[in-house]
N, C-alpha and C positions, 0 to 999 in steps of 0.2 A: 447752411450756415457759411458766410463769406469769411474766409480766414486771411485772404490776401487779395489786394486790388491796387492796380496802378493806372494812371490816367495820362494820356498824351494828347495834347490839343492840336498839334500839327506835326508835320513830317520831320521837323527839325529838332523838336523837343525830345528829351529823354522821357521814358515812362516814369512819372512821379508816383511814389507810393503813397496811397491815401489810407489803406487798411492793412495792418500786419498784426494779426491776433497774437497777443502775448510777445510781440517784438521777435518772433521766431523765424519769420519768413522774409526772404530777400530774393529779388529778381536777378538771376545771373545771365539769362539770354537777352537777346535783342529782338523785340517784336517786329521790327522793320525787316529783320532777316528771317522771320518765321521761326524764331526760337523763343519759346516761353518757359524756359527752364527756371526753376526756382530752388532755393537752398533753404532747408529747415535745420535750425540749430537746436541743441539741447533736446535731442529726441528722448521720449519716454514711451512706455508701453502703449499709452493711450493714443499715440500718434499713428499706430498701425490702423490704417483705415483706407478707404477708396477716395481718391481725389479727382475732381472734375475741373477742366479748364474751359472758360468761356471767354470769347472775344466779342465785344460790342462796338459797332462802328457808329459814329455820330453822323450819320447821313440822313437824307430825308426819310428813308424807310426804316432807319434804325435797325440795321441788320445785326443778327446775333448768330454766332457759331459756337457749338459746344460739343465736347467729346461725348459720344454715346456711352461707352463702357467705362470711361475714366481710367485712372491709373491706381493700381493697387500697391500700397506701401506695406511691406511686411518686414518687421524687425526680427533680426536673428542676433543671438548673443551667446558667448561661452557661459558656462555655469559660474555662479558666484555664491559663496556661502555667506548669508546675511547674519546668522547668529547661531551660537551653540551655548546651550545653557543646561545646568544640572539643578533640579529643584526637588523639594520634598513635598509629598502629598499623603495625608493619612490613609487614603485608600490604596493608592498605588506605590507607596513607599518612595524611594529615590528614583528619579527618571531623568534621562538625558534627551534633549530635543535639539535637532539640527534642522535649520530652515535655509533653503537655497532657492535661487531663481536662475532662469535662462530660457532660451528659445532656440531649438525645441526644449520642452521641459526636461530638465535633467533627471537621471536616476540617482537615488541615494542609497548608499551601502555604509553600514556600520562595521568597523573591525573592533573586536573586543578582546580582553585578556583571555589567555588560555583557560580551558575548562570552564568557560562561561557559555551559557545558552540562553539567549533571550530572543523574544519575538518582536520584530519591528512593525510598528504601526504607521502606515503611510496616510497622509492627509494632503488636501490641496486647498490651503487657505484662500489663495487668489489664483487668477488664471495662469499667471507665469511663475508661480511659486509652488514649492513642494516641501513637505515637512515629514521628517522621520523621527519617530519617538521610541525610545527603549524604556520599559518600565521594570520595576522591582530590581533595581541594581543592588548586587550584593558583593560582587568581586571588586576589590580595589585594583587600581591600575589605570592604563592608558586606553582611552576610547577615541577612535578616529571616525570622522564622517567624510565620506568620499562622494563627491558630486561629479557626474559625467554626462556630456552629450556629444553630438557629432562635431562640436566646435571646440572641445577642449575638456580639461579635467582639473579639478582643484580638490583640496582637502583641508580639514581643520581638525584640531585635537583638543580634547579636554581631559584633565586627570581627576580621578574620583578616589577619595580616601575618606572613609568613615572614621570618626573619632571613637576610640575605645576607651574604657575606664582606665586601663593601664597606661595608655598613651597620654590621656589627659592628666594623670597623676605625674607622669614624668615631665610633661611641659610645665606643670605647676611647680615642680621641684626646680627646673631650670630657671623659671622666672624668679623664684625666691632666691636662688643662688646668685643670679645676676644683680638683683637688688642688693643683696648682702655685700657683694664686691664693691659696688658703687658707694654704698654707705661707708664702708671701711676706707676707701680712697678719700672720701670727703673729710672723715675724721682725721686722717694723716695730713691732709693739706691744712686743715684748720690748726692742728697742733703745731706744724712747722711754722705757720704764720704767727702764732702766738709766741713761739720760742724766739723767732727773729726779732719781733717787736720788744721782747724783754731785754735782749742783748743790746738794742739800740738805746734803750732808756738808761742802762747802766753805763754804757760807754761814754755818753755825752758829758756827764758831771765829771768823770775822770779826766777828760781833756781840759775842762775848765780849772780844776785844781792844780793841774800841771802848769797851766799858764800863770796862775797866781803865784805859785812857788818860784817860778822863774823870775817873775818881776820883782818879788821880795829879795831874792838873791842879788839882783843888780843894784837895788837900793842900798843894801848893806855894804856892798863893795865900794860904792860911791862915798859912804860916810867914813869908812875906816882908811881910805887912801890918804887923806891929809894928815892923820895922826902919825902915820909911819914916817912922813917927811920930817916931822918935829923931832 
């Protein structure tokens, strides 16, 4: 399979890329200087392979030169924890699963709460992945998965707490208490709003009556003032 190809028609032209599988490959070297180095971007585990380089000359004899053994590309990577989950199964009860990847393949170790004794089941779902599973979890607390290889170490933690009848009743009581407090606050706010609205409705006619009385007094004064002159 050809993953990269570049073509140069004369000694002055640069090598023009005509094939770059997945747009991942780029020529870094200069074939005129016997340098055919290429760059591979966005490496994945599937890129670990053996690569062969071939040079074809557009001469009369159409000469071709190819590396016999090729170049082996081997990816290495520090460990990385992909996922930690806790699930329930009717056969195995509660279980914790830790999945990690790396090259070399990392080792996985679980640290569990004190006075706990669990058996770790190791699986290899993919070539560069490893999975460690703890079954029949009974002890509440902190469970830590540690992944390690020659290039590094990482860890992830999950907290496991089973719901008990007493705990669920207490939580239900807290929920009802919080709901009651919110309802009480709502009633207080509505009562204050109704009280303020009633005060405003009584205050406005009082101001109107005061204005009418003041106007009547002024009219009376104007009528009686001429009679005192007589």
